N, C-alpha and C positions, 0 to 999 in steps of 0.2 A: 491453505491454501492451495490451488490448484496448477501444480506445474507440469511443463510439456517437454523441457529440457536441460543444459549444462549449463553451470554460471560459466561467465566471461569477465574478461579482467575488464570491458568497456560495455558498456550498457546503455539503449536508449529505455527510461521509462514516458510511461505515459500513466498520467492521476484522471479519473474522469471523476465530475461532480453534476449533480442538476445545474451547478452556475456555470462550470468553467471547463474546459477541457487544457491540462498542460503539459508540455513536453522538455524534458531534461536529457541531457546528454552528461553521462559520470564516466573518469576516469579514474583507477587507482592507482596513487603512486606517493608520495610522503604524506599528501593528502589526498582529502576526495575531490577532484578535480571537476569544478560545473564547467563545461565546453559548449553547450550550447543548453538555453534556457526560453521558454516560449508559453505563453500563456494565451487562450482566447475566451474571451466570453460565450455563453450559450444562451441566446436571449428568446430564444424560436423554438423550446420544449424540443428540442433534438435531444436531450437525452435526461429525463423524469424519474423518479423514483426506483432510479437504476434499471430503468427500462430505454429498450436502445428505440423512440420515437421515429424518429429520422436517421436513420444508419445511413444514408446516400449523406446527409449535409456532414457528416462525422467523416466517414471515408473521406468526401472533398478536402477537409481542413487535412486529415492523416498523412494522405496520398500527398498533397500540396508540402507541408513541413517534410516528409520524408526524402521527397524528391530532390526539393531545394537544398537541402545539406547531404545527399547523395548516402543515405542510411540505411536502404533497403535492410541489407546483408548484415544488419548488425541486431544483436538479441535482444529483446524488448520485454519490459517486465510492466501488468499493467495494473493499477489500481482501480478500483469502483467501491461507490461509496452511493448510499440512499435508502431510504426506507425499506424497500424491498429486499433488503437484504439484511438477515439476522446477523447480529453481532451484539455478546452480552457475557457475560463474567459469571460462570457459573459456579455455587460453592459448593464443595462433595464433601462425604465423610472421612474417606479411604484417600488416598492418591494414584488408587490404581481403580477407578470407580469402574461399572459396568457401563458397557453402551448408552443402556436406555435411562440410565441417570446425566446423563450428558445430552443425547439429541430429544427430549421432551419436545415436542410440537417440528420438532426437523425431520423426519423420518420421509416425508415425499421429497425432501430437497438437496442436492449435494451440499453434506456437511463437513466440517474438519474441526476440531479441537486442540490445543495448545496448553500442557499442562504451564501453568505459571509461577503459584511459590504457594506457600502456606498462607493461610487467611489469617489476617490480625482477627476475625468476627470467628474464627475457629474454623477447624477442617482445614481444607485444600482449594485454593482458586483455581478452575480452568478459563479460560477466553474460547469461545465455542462460537462458529461463523457458520450460517447458510444461504442456500439460493436456490433457487430455482432451476431445473436443469434446464429448461427452455431457454431461461435467461443465460445462464453461463456459455449454452450453444450459441447465443446470439453473439456475445463476445469473441469467441473463436473464432465465426464464419467472418464476424467484420476486419478481423485480424486477416483470417485469408482473402478476403476480396480486397485489402489493402497490400496482399502482397508483400509483408513484413512478419518476422519472423519470430511471433509470440511464442515464451519460452514458460511465462508466471501471470500468473490472474491473482490477485489477493485483494483484499478487503483492506478501506482504507486505514481502519483501526490495527489490523492483524501489521499492518507496513511501521506504524508507532513501536509496536512490541520486539519486531524487528530490529530497530534502529536503537532502542535502550539496549538491548542486550548485547550490540554491535560498540556502543558507543562503551560502554563498562567492559567488556573484552576482559582480561586477564580479572578484574574486581569486580565482576557481576558475582553478585549475589542473591538466591533468592530470599532470603530473609528483607535483606534494602530493597527487592521490586517492593515484596509485601506493603512495608515502609512505606514505599513512595506511591503507591498504588492508594493508601487509606489515607495521603495527606492530600491528594489529589482528587479525591473522592472517587474514586475510579474511572477519573478522566482521562482517557488513553493520549489525547491530544497534549496533556501537561505534561508528561513524566518526562519527557527528553527537553531539558530547556534551552533556548533557542543560544542563551551564549556558550553553550557546552556546541552545537552543532557548527556554529560562526567558526570556531576555533577549529574542528574538524574539517571545514572546507576550503579550499582556495577557488575563487571565482574569476574566470577571463576579466577583467575590469572593461573592458571594449565590450559586453554583455549590458552594462550600465543594470545591475539589477539592485532596487531597493529590498536590500536584505530586513530589513523590517516590514517592511507590506508582505510580502514572498516567502518569511520563514515558516508558515503553516505547508505553504506548497511544496517549499524545498524539504522539511522533513519527510514528508510523506514521498518523496522523488529518494531521497537516498534512503530511507528505509526498503523502497522496492531494490533500490541496487544492491544493497548487499545482504537483500532477504536469501 
């Protein structure tokens, strides 16, 4: 991920996908409390392939949401998704690979890696993600022009990994992650069960959220919050 500040107990999260932009406000108490949640469709190519084609339209949506709920000073974490963002799991022969073993095809990108676990296929699994510097800068610029306190930008799949580890907490074992990855055919969106997430969060009933319909987005937002 690409962090810019410190963690807070309450945070606004933004998820950008080619089809939607969604917002969530979490506060950590006994459970992870969902204080606000909204999702808006993107139907005019405002954001596609992880590129901001119409930042003016996105700026209007973001500023309206933050002003309406008086969130301008709250810490913000953003997830981004799309074909222009590289997200992959790389198997290496050692648990301490040279950078060149992880950054193949990523040398012109802002890239990061996260060690996952011993691989069921032999060797070791690393999550690797990369983004063009100009695209990352465009997200930072969008946050600046919206006058919001962006602290972290990460990929959507990386948020799922942080969520998995946090939900396991003291029970987290790399060997179990390895088995779960293999069981889910390395589909990171499925490694955190909806039932487990629903047990860990508390949603303001006045929000009228259909959890089954919104579960994938809520997973991403919770992953952003706990990252």
